[in-house]
N, CA, C and O atoms as a Tinker XYZ file with bonds, in Angstrom:
   332  protein
     1  N    113.157000   94.000000   88.234000    73     2
     2  CA   113.230000   95.167000   89.099000    64     1     3
     3  C    114.092000   94.871000   90.327000    63     2     4     5
     4  O    114.921000   95.687000   90.731000    81     3
     5  N    113.883000   93.691000   90.913000    73     3     6
     6  CA   114.624000   93.334000   92.118000    64     5     7
     7  C    116.113000   93.263000   91.830000    63     6     8     9
     8  O    116.922000   93.759000   92.615000    81     7
     9  N    116.486000   92.645000   90.702000    73     7    10
    10  CA   117.900000   92.542000   90.357000    64     9    11
    11  C    118.497000   93.913000   90.069000    63    10    12    13
    12  O    119.667000   94.164000   90.359000    81    11
    13  N    117.691000   94.790000   89.499000    73    11    14
    14  CA   118.163000   96.145000   89.228000    64    13    15
    15  C    118.470000   96.872000   90.522000    63    14    16    17
    16  O    119.503000   97.531000   90.634000    81    15
    17  N    117.581000   96.759000   91.503000    73    15    18
    18  CA   117.809000   97.389000   92.796000    64    17    19
    19  C    119.057000   96.822000   93.463000    63    18    20    21
    20  O    119.868000   97.558000   94.024000    81    19
    21  N    119.194000   95.504000   93.391000    73    19    22
    22  CA   120.374000   94.851000   93.974000    64    21    23
    23  C    121.637000   95.402000   93.326000    63    22    24    25
    24  O    122.600000   95.755000   94.009000    81    23
    25  N    121.618000   95.470000   92.002000    73    23    26
    26  CA   122.797000   95.956000   91.299000    64    25    27
    27  C    123.111000   97.393000   91.673000    63    26    28    29
    28  O    124.261000   97.728000   91.957000    81    27
    29  N    122.092000   98.243000   91.674000    73    27    30
    30  CA   122.318000   99.655000   91.997000    64    29    31
    31  C    122.857000   99.829000   93.411000    63    30    32    33
    32  O    123.772000  100.623000   93.631000    81    31
    33  N    122.303000   99.099000   94.365000    73    31    34
    34  CA   122.811000   99.169000   95.736000    64    33    35
    35  C    124.260000   98.694000   95.794000    63    34    36    37
    36  O    125.086000   99.286000   96.487000    81    35
    37  N    124.563000   97.619000   95.059000    73    35    38
    38  CA   125.932000   97.097000   95.050000    64    37    39
    39  C    126.882000   98.102000   94.422000    63    38    40    41
    40  O    127.983000   98.315000   94.931000    81    39
    41  N    126.471000   98.724000   93.321000    73    39    42
    42  CA   127.331000   99.702000   92.646000    64    41    43
    43  C    127.654000  100.864000   93.571000    63    42    44    45
    44  O    128.815000  101.250000   93.706000    81    43
    45  N    126.630000  101.423000   94.207000    73    43    46
    46  CA   126.870000  102.564000   95.095000    64    45    47
    47  C    127.733000  102.167000   96.284000    63    46    48    49
    48  O    128.585000  102.943000   96.717000    81    47
    49  N    127.523000  100.978000   96.811000    73    47    50
    50  CA   128.293000  100.538000   97.964000    64    49    51
    51  C    129.727000  100.214000   97.573000    63    50    52    53
    52  O    130.665000  100.660000   98.233000    81    51
    53  N    129.905000   99.442000   96.506000    73    51    54
    54  CA   131.244000   99.032000   96.089000    64    53    55
    55  C    132.051000  100.170000   95.500000    63    54    56    57
    56  O    133.280000  100.141000   95.552000    81    55
    57  N    131.395000  101.166000   94.943000    73    55    58
    58  CA   132.104000  102.291000   94.344000    64    57    59
    59  C    132.722000  103.189000   95.403000    63    58    60    61
    60  O    133.557000  104.037000   95.087000    81    59
    61  N    132.324000  103.013000   96.644000    73    59    62
    62  CA   132.891000  103.824000   97.705000    64    61    63
    63  C    132.268000  105.208000   97.771000    63    62    64    65
    64  O    132.686000  106.044000   98.571000    81    63
    65  N    131.272000  105.451000   96.933000    73    63    66
    66  CA   130.622000  106.767000   96.937000    64    65    67
    67  C    129.845000  106.965000   98.231000    63    66    68    69
    68  O    129.776000  108.069000   98.772000    81    67
    69  N    129.278000  105.903000   98.701000    73    67    70
    70  CA   128.477000  105.994000   99.912000    64    69    71
    71  C    128.311000  104.605000  100.496000    63    70    72    73
    72  O    128.271000  103.617000   99.763000    81    71
    73  N    128.217000  104.531000  101.789000    73    71    74
    74  CA   127.931000  103.242000  102.413000    64    73    75
    75  C    126.429000  103.021000  102.355000    63    74    76    77
    76  O    125.667000  103.957000  102.112000    81    75
    77  N    126.005000  101.786000  102.577000    73    75    78
    78  CA   124.567000  101.525000  102.563000    64    77    79
    79  C    123.868000  102.323000  103.662000    63    78    80    81
    80  O    122.742000  102.787000  103.477000    81    79
    81  N    124.538000  102.482000  104.806000    73    79    82
    82  CA   123.927000  103.256000  105.890000    64    81    83
    83  C    123.756000  104.719000  105.485000    63    82    84    85
    84  O    122.729000  105.331000  105.779000    81    83
    85  N    124.762000  105.280000  104.810000    73    83    86
    86  CA   124.653000  106.663000  104.344000    64    85    87
    87  C    123.539000  106.790000  103.297000    63    86    88    89
    88  O    122.799000  107.773000  103.276000    81    87
    89  N    123.440000  105.784000  102.440000    73    87    90
    90  CA   122.392000  105.774000  101.409000    64    89    91
    91  C    121.012000  105.788000  102.065000    63    90    92    93
    92  O    120.139000  106.571000  101.692000    81    91
    93  N    120.835000  104.900000  103.056000    73    91    94
    94  CA   119.545000  104.808000  103.732000    64    93    95
    95  C    119.277000  106.052000  104.578000    63    94    96    97
    96  O    118.131000  106.486000  104.692000    81    95
    97  N    120.314000  106.623000  105.166000    73    95    98
    98  CA   120.143000  107.862000  105.937000    64    97    99
    99  C    119.658000  108.979000  105.016000    63    98   100   101
   100  O    118.778000  109.756000  105.387000    81    99
   101  N    120.228000  109.057000  103.824000    73    99   102
   102  CA   119.805000  110.064000  102.859000    64   101   103
   103  C    118.343000  109.850000  102.463000    63   102   104   105
   104  O    117.576000  110.805000  102.339000    81   103
   105  N    117.973000  108.591000  102.268000    73   103   106
   106  CA   116.584000  108.264000  101.929000    64   105   107
   107  C    115.648000  108.715000  103.046000    63   106   108   109
   108  O    114.602000  109.309000  102.787000    81   107
   109  N    116.029000  108.428000  104.287000    73   107   110
   110  CA   115.178000  108.799000  105.422000    64   109   111
   111  C    115.070000  110.314000  105.563000    63   110   112   113
   112  O    114.013000  110.829000  105.926000    81   111
   113  N    116.156000  111.029000  105.279000    73   111   114
   114  CA   116.087000  112.491000  105.292000    64   113   115
   115  C    115.136000  112.971000  104.206000    63   114   116   117
   116  O    114.373000  113.914000  104.419000    81   115
   117  N    115.176000  112.325000  103.036000    73   115   118
   118  CA   114.247000  112.678000  101.960000    64   117   119
   119  C    112.804000  112.438000  102.380000    63   118   120   121
   120  O    111.898000  113.142000  101.934000    81   119
   121  N    112.587000  111.441000  103.242000    73   119   122
   122  CA   111.249000  111.160000  103.752000    64   121   123
   123  C    110.811000  112.197000  104.784000    63   122   124   125
   124  O    109.637000  112.250000  105.150000    81   123
   125  N    111.758000  113.030000  105.260000    73   123   126
   126  CA   111.414000  114.084000  106.207000    64   125   127
   127  C    111.826000  113.812000  107.646000    63   126   128   129
   128  O    111.521000  114.610000  108.532000    81   127
   129  N    112.519000  112.691000  107.900000    73   127   130
   130  CA   112.976000  112.399000  109.253000    64   129   131
   131  C    114.205000  113.235000  109.576000    63   130   132   133
   132  O    115.040000  113.481000  108.706000    81   131
   133  N    114.317000  113.671000  110.827000    73   131   134
   134  CA   115.438000  114.492000  111.270000    64   133   135
   135  C    116.538000  113.600000  111.853000    63   134   136   137
   136  O    116.267000  112.793000  112.742000    81   135
   137  N    117.794000  113.736000  111.354000    73   135   138
   138  CA   118.893000  112.938000  111.892000    64   137   139
   139  C    119.010000  113.096000  113.407000    63   138   140   141
   140  O    118.808000  114.182000  113.952000    81   139
   141  N    119.338000  111.997000  114.070000    73   139   142
   142  CA   119.522000  112.001000  115.516000    64   141   143
   143  C    118.268000  111.690000  116.306000    63   142   144   145
   144  O    118.331000  111.509000  117.522000    81   143
   145  N    117.126000  111.625000  115.633000    73   143   146
   146  CA   115.891000  111.298000  116.346000    64   145   147
   147  C    115.664000  109.793000  116.325000    63   146   148   149
   148  O    116.153000  109.105000  115.429000    81   147
   149  N    114.926000  109.279000  117.301000    73   147   150
   150  CA   114.626000  107.842000  117.297000    64   149   151
   151  C    113.893000  107.410000  116.017000    63   150   152   153
   152  O    114.123000  106.311000  115.513000    81   151
   153  N    113.027000  108.259000  115.503000    73   151   154
   154  CA   112.293000  107.927000  114.282000    64   153   155
   155  C    113.236000  107.802000  113.083000    63   154   156   157
   156  O    113.067000  106.923000  112.239000    81   155
   157  N    114.233000  108.694000  113.020000    73   155   158
   158  CA   115.227000  108.642000  111.947000    64   157   159
   159  C    116.026000  107.350000  112.041000    63   158   160   161
   160  O    116.224000  106.666000  111.037000    81   159
   161  N    116.487000  107.015000  113.244000    73   159   162
   162  CA   117.266000  105.796000  113.441000    64   161   163
   163  C    116.463000  104.558000  113.073000    63   162   164   165
   164  O    116.998000  103.620000  112.482000    81   163
   165  N    115.173000  104.551000  113.423000    73   163   166
   166  CA   114.313000  103.425000  113.080000    64   165   167
   167  C    114.148000  103.331000  111.564000    63   166   168   169
   168  O    114.172000  102.237000  111.001000    81   167
   169  N    113.982000  104.479000  110.906000    73   167   170
   170  CA   113.842000  104.502000  109.457000    64   169   171
   171  C    115.074000  103.909000  108.781000    63   170   172   173
   172  O    114.948000  103.086000  107.875000    81   171
   173  N    116.268000  104.322000  109.218000    73   171   174
   174  CA   117.514000  103.804000  108.642000    64   173   175
   175  C    117.593000  102.291000  108.837000    63   174   176   177
   176  O    117.932000  101.562000  107.906000    81   175
   177  N    117.283000  101.822000  110.038000    73   175   178
   178  CA   117.323000  100.383000  110.315000    64   177   179
   179  C    116.297000   99.641000  109.458000    63   178   180   181
   180  O    116.590000   98.567000  108.933000    81   179
   181  N    115.108000  100.202000  109.317000    73   179   182
   182  CA   114.068000   99.567000  108.496000    64   181   183
   183  C    114.481000   99.504000  107.032000    63   182   184   185
   184  O    114.269000   98.485000  106.374000    81   183
   185  N    115.066000  100.577000  106.518000    73   183   186
   186  CA   115.513000  100.604000  105.122000    64   185   187
   187  C    116.629000   99.582000  104.886000    63   186   188   189
   188  O    116.647000   98.898000  103.862000    81   187
   189  N    117.547000   99.485000  105.832000    73   187   190
   190  CA   118.642000   98.502000  105.712000    64   189   191
   191  C    118.074000   97.085000  105.716000    63   190   192   193
   192  O    118.469000   96.249000  104.904000    81   191
   193  N    117.148000   96.822000  106.633000    73   191   194
   194  CA   116.538000   95.489000  106.707000    64   193   195
   195  C    115.776000   95.175000  105.414000    63   194   196   197
   196  O    115.860000   94.065000  104.888000    81   195
   197  N    115.039000   96.160000  104.915000    73   195   198
   198  CA   114.273000   95.947000  103.685000    64   197   199
   199  C    115.200000   95.642000  102.505000    63   198   200   201
   200  O    114.890000   94.791000  101.672000    81   199
   201  N    116.327000   96.334000  102.440000    73   199   202
   202  CA   117.280000   96.082000  101.355000    64   201   203
   203  C    117.789000   94.648000  101.413000    63   202   204   205
   204  O    117.897000   93.984000  100.382000    81   203
   205  N    118.104000   94.165000  102.622000    73   203   206
   206  CA   118.584000   92.792000  102.751000    64   205   207
   207  C    117.481000   91.782000  102.472000    63   206   208   209
   208  O    117.754000   90.692000  101.971000    81   207
   209  N    116.229000   92.134000  102.792000    73   207   210
   210  CA   115.122000   91.236000  102.470000    64   209   211
   211  C    114.945000   91.131000  100.959000    63   210   212   213
   212  O    114.630000   90.059000  100.441000    81   211
   213  N    115.146000   92.241000  100.253000    73   211   214
   214  CA   115.036000   92.227000   98.791000    64   213   215
   215  C    116.141000   91.376000   98.193000    63   214   216   217
   216  O    115.900000   90.592000   97.275000    81   215
   217  N    117.354000   91.530000   98.713000    73   215   218
   218  CA   118.484000   90.758000   98.212000    64   217   219
   219  C    118.278000   89.282000   98.506000    63   218   220   221
   220  O    118.440000   88.435000   97.628000    81   219
   221  N    117.918000   88.981000   99.749000    73   219   222
   222  CA   117.631000   87.605000  100.143000    64   221   223
   223  C    118.690000   86.619000   99.685000    63   222   224   225
   224  O    119.889000   86.879000   99.775000    81   223
   225  N    118.226000   85.499000   99.201000    73   223   226
   226  CA   119.135000   84.449000   98.737000    64   225   227
   227  C    119.579000   84.652000   97.303000    63   226   228   229
   228  O    120.337000   83.835000   96.779000    81   227
   229  N    119.132000   85.714000   96.652000    73   227   230
   230  CA   119.469000   85.912000   95.246000    64   229   231
   231  C    120.853000   86.526000   95.058000    63   230   232   233
   232  O    121.303000   86.692000   93.925000    81   231
   233  N    121.527000   86.862000   96.143000    73   231   234
   234  CA   122.857000   87.461000   96.055000    64   233   235
   235  C    123.855000   86.361000   95.720000    63   234   236   237
   236  O    124.469000   85.774000   96.611000    81   235
   237  N    124.010000   86.088000   94.424000    73   235   238
   238  CA   124.871000   85.000000   93.963000    64   237   239
   239  C    126.017000   85.595000   93.164000    63   238   240   241
   240  O    125.845000   85.992000   92.012000    81   239
   241  N    127.181000   85.651000   93.783000    73   239   242
   242  CA   128.347000   86.205000   93.101000    64   241   243
   243  C    129.015000   85.178000   92.199000    63   242   244   245
   244  O    129.954000   85.518000   91.480000    81   243
   245  N    128.554000   83.931000   92.219000    73   243   246
   246  CA   129.183000   82.880000   91.451000    64   245   247
   247  C    128.563000   82.650000   90.093000    63   246   248   249
   248  O    128.838000   81.621000   89.476000    81   247
   249  N    127.753000   83.539000   89.604000    73   247   250
   250  CA   127.100000   83.342000   88.320000    64   249   251
   251  C    128.094000   83.439000   87.166000    63   250   252   253
   252  O    129.006000   84.266000   87.190000    81   251
   253  N    127.913000   82.591000   86.162000    73   251   254
   254  CA   128.793000   82.601000   84.993000    64   253   255
   255  C    128.221000   83.443000   83.855000    63   254   256   257
   256  O    128.922000   83.732000   82.885000    81   255
   257  N    126.965000   83.833000   83.969000    73   255   258
   258  CA   126.318000   84.602000   82.918000    64   257   259
   259  C    126.513000   86.090000   83.191000    63   258   260   261
   260  O    126.073000   86.604000   84.219000    81   259
   261  N    127.182000   86.784000   82.254000    73   259   262
   262  CA   127.380000   88.216000   82.489000    64   261   263
   263  C    126.069000   88.971000   82.365000    63   262   264   265
   264  O    125.225000   88.644000   81.531000    81   263
   265  N    125.911000   89.971000   83.195000    73   263   266
   266  CA   124.757000   90.845000   83.140000    64   265   267
   267  C    125.265000   92.252000   82.887000    63   266   268   269
   268  O    126.205000   92.719000   83.530000    81   267
   269  N    124.629000   92.912000   81.946000    73   267   270
   270  CA   125.002000   94.279000   81.626000    64   269   271
   271  C    123.911000   95.206000   82.142000    63   270   272   273
   272  O    122.720000   94.957000   81.954000    81   271
   273  N    124.334000   96.262000   82.783000    73   271   274
   274  CA   123.380000   97.197000   83.368000    64   273   275
   275  C    123.741000   98.613000   82.957000    63   274   276   277
   276  O    124.902000   99.021000   83.007000    81   275
   277  N    122.727000   99.345000   82.555000    73   275   278
   278  CA   122.879000  100.749000   82.219000    64   277   279
   279  C    122.026000  101.547000   83.182000    63   278   280   281
   280  O    120.844000  101.255000   83.361000    81   279
   281  N    122.626000  102.566000   83.810000    73   279   282
   282  CA   121.895000  103.420000   84.742000    64   281   283
   283  C    121.884000  104.845000   84.221000    63   282   284   285
   284  O    122.899000  105.353000   83.744000    81   283
   285  N    120.739000  105.477000   84.315000    73   283   286
   286  CA   120.583000  106.876000   83.920000    64   285   287
   287  C    120.017000  107.652000   85.093000    63   286   288   289
   288  O    119.103000  107.189000   85.775000    81   287
   289  N    120.568000  108.841000   85.324000    73   287   290
   290  CA   120.103000  109.678000   86.416000    64   289   291
   291  C    119.523000  110.963000   85.857000    63   290   292   293
   292  O    120.126000  111.628000   85.015000    81   291
   293  N    118.332000  111.294000   86.348000    73   291   294
   294  CA   117.689000  112.559000   86.010000    64   293   295
   295  C    117.254000  113.184000   87.322000    63   294   296   297
   296  O    116.363000  112.668000   87.997000    81   295
   297  N    117.872000  114.275000   87.678000    73   295   298
   298  CA   117.565000  114.905000   88.963000    64   297   299
   299  C    118.016000  114.000000   90.088000    63   298   300   301
   300  O    119.188000  113.630000   90.153000    81   299
   301  N    117.095000  113.633000   90.984000    73   299   302
   302  CA   117.450000  112.773000   92.108000    64   301   303
   303  C    116.980000  111.340000   91.882000    63   302   304   305
   304  O    116.964000  110.544000   92.821000    81   303
   305  N    116.593000  110.996000   90.641000    73   303   306
   306  CA   116.099000  109.665000   90.343000    64   305   307
   307  C    117.089000  108.927000   89.448000    63   306   308   309
   308  O    117.499000  109.443000   88.408000    81   307
   309  N    117.467000  107.733000   89.850000    73   307   310
   310  CA   118.340000  106.889000   89.039000    64   309   311
   311  C    117.558000  105.648000   88.625000    63   310   312   313
   312  O    116.974000  104.961000   89.463000    81   311
   313  N    117.553000  105.373000   87.335000    73   311   314
   314  CA   116.868000  104.187000   86.813000    64   313   315
   315  C    117.904000  103.325000   86.112000    63   314   316   317
   316  O    118.695000  103.813000   85.305000    81   315
   317  N    117.888000  102.033000   86.432000    73   315   318
   318  CA   118.833000  101.089000   85.858000    64   317   319
   319  C    118.092000  100.015000   85.079000    63   318   320   321
   320  O    117.009000   99.580000   85.471000    81   319
   321  N    118.685000   99.597000   83.981000    73   319   322
   322  CA   118.133000   98.521000   83.169000    64   321   323
   323  C    119.208000   97.472000   82.999000    63   322   324   325
   324  O    120.332000   97.779000   82.602000    81   323
   325  N    118.859000   96.227000   83.304000    73   323   326
   326  CA   119.803000   95.118000   83.163000    64   325   327
   327  C    119.344000   94.212000   82.044000    63   326   328   329
   328  O    118.145000   94.010000   81.851000    81   327
   329  N    120.286000   93.672000   81.314000    73   327   330
   330  CA   119.982000   92.719000   80.251000    64   329   331
   331  C    121.089000   91.717000   80.129000    63   330   332
   332  O    121.023000   90.824000   79.286000    81   331
């Protein structure tokens, strides 16, 4: 699960579709926080910190083993499977 989240965050960030900050801002809006409020800003910062805590030391770009990931989106939910 952790590697799947890492991959999905990397895909969205590297694809240029959205920055991690925009991704987390969207998440916080989904949680009901209003942009421009201190609570919204704290939520974005907390989400960014949590993402980096999940990635931790496992962010290894030097791996020689290929990983294949398939992502499917239904509505506003994206699920990825890596093998």
